[in-house]
C-alpha positions as CSV (number, residue, x, y, z in Angstrom):
1,M,-0.1,1.7,13.1
2,N,3.2,1.4,15.0
3,K,1.6,-0.2,17.8
4,Y,0.3,-3.0,15.8
5,F,3.4,-3.3,13.7
6,E,5.6,-3.7,16.8
7,A,3.3,-6.2,18.4
8,N,3.3,-8.3,15.4
9,K,7.1,-8.1,14.9
10,K,7.7,-9.3,18.5
11,N,5.3,-12.2,18.1
12,W,7.0,-13.3,14.7
13,N,10.4,-12.8,16.1
14,E,9.8,-15.3,18.9
15,R,8.1,-17.7,16.5
16,V,11.3,-18.0,14.5
17,G,13.1,-20.1,17.3
18,I,10.0,-22.2,17.8
19,H,9.5,-22.8,13.8
20,K,13.3,-23.4,13.4
21,K,12.9,-26.7,15.7
22,S,9.6,-27.7,14.3
23,E,8.8,-30.8,12.2
24,F,6.3,-28.5,10.3
25,Y,9.2,-26.5,8.7
26,D,11.7,-29.5,8.6
27,V,14.9,-27.4,8.5
28,D,16.9,-30.6,8.4
29,G,15.3,-31.7,5.4
30,F,15.4,-28.4,3.7
31,L,19.4,-28.4,4.3
32,K,19.6,-31.9,2.8
33,G,18.0,-30.5,-0.4
34,N,14.1,-30.6,-0.1
35,N,12.2,-28.1,-2.1
36,T,9.6,-26.3,0.1
37,L,7.4,-25.1,-2.8
38,D,4.0,-27.2,-3.1
39,R,2.2,-28.0,-6.4
40,L,0.0,-25.0,-6.7
41,E,2.9,-22.6,-5.9
42,L,5.1,-24.2,-8.7
43,E,2.1,-24.1,-11.2
44,E,1.4,-20.4,-10.7
45,L,5.1,-19.4,-10.8
46,G,6.2,-21.3,-13.9
47,D,9.7,-21.6,-14.9
48,V,12.0,-19.3,-12.8
49,K,15.3,-20.3,-14.0
50,G,17.3,-17.2,-15.0
51,K,14.5,-14.9,-13.5
52,K,14.8,-12.2,-10.8
53,V,12.2,-13.2,-8.3
54,L,11.1,-11.0,-5.2
55,H,9.5,-12.9,-2.4
56,L,7.6,-10.9,-0.1
57,Q,7.1,-11.8,3.5
58,C,9.3,-14.5,3.3
59,H,9.6,-15.4,7.0
60,F,13.1,-17.2,7.3
61,G,13.5,-17.7,3.7
62,M,13.6,-21.5,2.8
63,T,11.0,-21.0,-0.1
64,T,13.1,-18.2,-1.2
65,M,15.9,-20.4,-1.3
66,S,14.0,-23.0,-2.9
67,L,13.5,-20.6,-5.7
68,S,17.3,-20.3,-5.9
69,R,17.7,-24.0,-6.2
70,M,15.4,-23.8,-9.1
71,G,17.6,-21.4,-10.8
72,A,16.1,-18.1,-9.8
73,D,18.1,-14.9,-8.9
74,A,15.8,-14.8,-5.7
75,T,15.6,-12.0,-3.0
76,G,13.5,-12.3,0.1
77,A,11.9,-9.6,2.4
78,D,10.8,-9.7,5.9
79,F,10.0,-7.6,8.8
80,S,11.3,-9.9,11.4
81,D,15.0,-9.3,12.0
82,K,15.3,-12.7,13.5
83,A,13.7,-14.3,10.4
84,V,16.1,-12.6,8.2
85,E,19.2,-13.5,10.6
86,L,18.2,-17.0,10.2
87,A,17.6,-16.8,6.4
88,R,21.0,-15.6,6.2
89,E,22.3,-18.3,8.3
90,L,20.7,-21.0,6.2
91,A,21.8,-19.5,2.9
92,G,25.5,-19.6,4.2
93,R,25.1,-23.1,5.3
94,T,23.8,-24.3,1.8
95,G,26.1,-22.0,-0.3
96,L,23.0,-20.4,-2.0
97,K,23.4,-16.7,-3.3
98,T,19.9,-15.9,-2.0
99,K,19.7,-12.2,-0.8
100,F,17.6,-11.1,2.0
101,V,16.4,-7.6,3.3
102,C,14.6,-6.7,6.6
103,S,11.9,-4.2,6.2
104,N,8.0,-3.7,6.8
105,V,6.7,-4.8,3.3
106,L,4.8,-1.6,3.0
107,E,8.0,0.5,3.1
108,L,10.0,-1.9,1.0
109,D,10.7,0.7,-1.7
110,K,12.8,2.8,0.8
111,N,14.9,-0.4,1.7
112,L,15.5,-2.1,-1.7
113,K,16.3,-1.1,-5.1
114,G,15.8,-2.9,-8.5
115,K,13.1,-4.5,-10.7
116,F,12.1,-8.0,-10.8
117,D,10.6,-10.6,-13.4
118,I,8.4,-12.1,-10.6
119,V,6.9,-10.9,-7.5
120,F,5.9,-13.6,-5.3
121,A,4.0,-14.3,-1.9
122,S,2.2,-17.2,-0.4
123,Y,0.2,-18.4,2.4
124,G,-0.4,-16.3,5.6
125,V,0.3,-13.2,4.0
126,F,-2.5,-10.7,3.8
127,C,-4.1,-11.1,7.3
128,W,-1.1,-9.1,8.2
129,I,-1.7,-6.2,6.2
130,N,-3.8,-3.2,7.0
131,D,-3.4,-1.5,3.4
132,L,-3.8,-3.8,0.7
133,D,-3.7,-1.0,-2.1
134,R,-0.3,0.1,-0.7
135,W,0.8,-3.8,-0.7
136,F,0.1,-4.1,-4.4
137,G,1.6,-0.7,-5.0
138,I,4.9,-1.9,-3.5
139,A,4.4,-5.0,-5.6
140,A,3.9,-3.1,-9.0
141,H,6.8,-0.7,-7.9
142,F,9.4,-3.8,-8.1
143,L,7.8,-5.3,-11.1
144,K,9.8,-4.9,-14.5
145,A,7.2,-3.9,-17.6
146,G,5.8,-7.4,-18.5
147,G,6.6,-8.9,-15.1
148,K,4.2,-10.7,-13.1
149,L,2.8,-11.0,-9.4
150,V,1.7,-14.2,-8.3
151,I,0.1,-14.7,-5.0
152,L,-1.7,-17.6,-3.1
153,D,-3.1,-17.3,0.5
154,G,-6.2,-18.6,2.4
155,H,-9.6,-17.6,0.8
156,P,-11.1,-14.7,2.2
157,T,-14.3,-16.6,3.1
158,T,-12.2,-18.5,5.7
159,N,-12.4,-15.7,8.1
160,L,-16.1,-16.3,8.4
161,F,-16.0,-19.4,10.0
162,E,-14.7,-21.0,13.1
163,Y,-14.6,-24.6,14.4
164,N,-16.8,-25.1,17.3
165,D,-15.3,-27.8,19.5
166,E,-18.7,-28.6,21.4
167,K,-20.8,-28.7,18.3
168,K,-18.0,-30.3,16.3
169,N,-18.8,-28.5,13.2
170,L,-18.1,-25.1,11.8
171,E,-20.0,-21.9,12.7
172,M,-20.3,-18.6,11.3
173,I,-18.3,-16.0,13.5
174,G,-17.9,-13.0,11.4
175,H,-18.8,-10.4,8.8
176,Y,-17.3,-10.6,5.2
177,F,-16.8,-6.9,4.8
178,N,-15.2,-6.2,8.2
179,T,-12.6,-3.6,8.1
180,K,-11.6,-3.2,11.7
181,V,-8.3,-4.4,13.0
182,R,-8.8,-7.8,14.9
183,R,-6.9,-8.5,18.0
184,Y,-6.0,-12.0,19.1
185,K,-4.1,-13.7,22.0
186,E,-2.5,-16.8,20.8
187,D,-0.4,-18.8,23.2
188,Y,0.9,-21.3,20.5
189,T,2.0,-20.9,17.1
190,Y,0.5,-22.9,14.3
191,T,3.4,-25.5,14.2
192,D,4.0,-28.5,16.2
193,G,5.6,-28.3,19.6
194,D,4.5,-27.3,23.1
195,E,6.4,-24.3,23.8
196,K,4.3,-21.2,24.6
197,L,4.7,-17.7,23.1
198,V,5.5,-15.0,25.6
199,N,4.5,-12.1,23.0
200,N,1.3,-13.6,22.4
201,I,-0.7,-10.6,21.2
202,E,-1.1,-10.1,17.4
203,Y,-3.2,-7.8,15.2
204,E,-4.9,-9.0,11.9
205,W,-6.9,-7.7,9.0
206,D,-9.7,-9.2,6.9
207,H,-10.0,-8.4,3.0
208,P,-13.1,-9.4,0.9
209,F,-12.3,-10.8,-2.4
210,S,-12.9,-7.5,-4.4
211,E,-10.4,-5.7,-2.4
212,F,-7.7,-8.0,-3.9
213,V,-9.2,-7.2,-7.6
214,M,-9.4,-3.6,-7.1
215,A,-6.0,-3.3,-5.6
216,A,-4.5,-4.9,-8.6
217,I,-6.5,-2.5,-11.0
218,N,-5.7,0.5,-9.0
219,N,-2.0,-0.1,-9.5
220,G,-1.9,-0.8,-13.1
221,L,-1.9,-4.6,-13.0
222,K,-3.7,-6.9,-15.5
223,I,-5.4,-10.0,-13.7
224,E,-4.5,-12.9,-15.9
225,S,-5.9,-15.5,-13.6
226,V,-7.9,-16.0,-10.6
227,R,-8.3,-19.5,-8.9
228,E,-10.1,-21.1,-6.0
229,Y,-9.4,-24.4,-4.2
230,P,-11.2,-26.6,-1.8
231,F,-8.4,-27.4,0.1
232,C,-5.5,-25.4,1.8
233,S,-1.8,-26.0,2.8
234,Y,-2.3,-26.9,6.6
235,D,-5.0,-28.2,8.9
236,M,-7.1,-25.0,9.4
237,Y,-9.8,-26.9,11.2
238,P,-9.7,-30.1,13.7
239,N,-11.6,-32.4,11.5
240,M,-9.5,-32.0,8.3
241,V,-8.0,-34.7,6.4
242,E,-4.7,-34.5,4.5
243,N,-4.6,-35.8,0.8
244,E,-2.1,-37.6,-1.1
245,E,-0.4,-34.2,-2.0
246,G,0.0,-32.8,1.3
247,F,-3.0,-30.4,1.1
248,W,-5.9,-30.3,3.8
249,V,-9.3,-30.8,2.9
250,L,-12.7,-30.6,4.8
251,P,-14.8,-33.7,4.4
252,G,-18.2,-33.0,3.1
253,S,-17.6,-29.5,2.3
254,D,-16.7,-27.5,-0.8
255,L,-16.0,-24.2,1.2
256,P,-13.3,-22.4,-0.8
257,L,-10.1,-22.4,1.3
258,T,-7.2,-21.2,-0.8
259,F,-7.1,-18.7,-3.9
260,S,-4.5,-17.9,-6.2
261,M,-4.1,-14.8,-8.3
262,K,-1.5,-13.8,-11.1
263,C,-1.2,-10.4,-12.4
264,V,1.1,-8.7,-15.1
265,K,2.7,-5.3,-15.1
266,E,1.7,-3.9,-18.7
């Protein structure tokens, strides 16, 4: 797994500089006080004031720091040292006391101590994880008794489809129960800007919905809610339309694009 991990880390380290300058992340707006959490994240998390929150795979931490602005005692974790470096810089500029740790999420128990009221992860998280059961085990490890795990991400069915530029529609490209690592060459990151990536090789994994359910059960977590939504947080396909809330919808389709899950450690 080291080959895949190191390639992905180089890729994400390079993305940090591009993302910092992008309109997509709007660092200047964040520094002026903007909260980066969307409606779904806020609804699923509930009131975080006074709660200890662990944000997994936090990138450069603006969402983690937004939780601090909402009154949480927030800690962010990410495997990219460049991302954590920028997160700490932004925390210093805002005066927030958000803490950050650099670690592979699957080895976080070796690099962080403590228990949390909430463990949280959202958007673009699980395609980078080869062992979903281990990921849920890490989440359970850091939860207090009665603590909750909150996750949101792209729906597993989206991995089955790709937009065909010639046909101007979606076509099925994959197998739902694919367990093999997928290798991609992506010259550009998902944000705005025309800066090409040098470290443009990345490795991803698919996870069917049942794998999320069983990973929670196997690690002693009680599933309290599961929701599916016909919209997503970014323009996944070229013909998508942005709605008034800033979510992206696919006209004429009710394909599930996002899901959320909330679990409690009994």
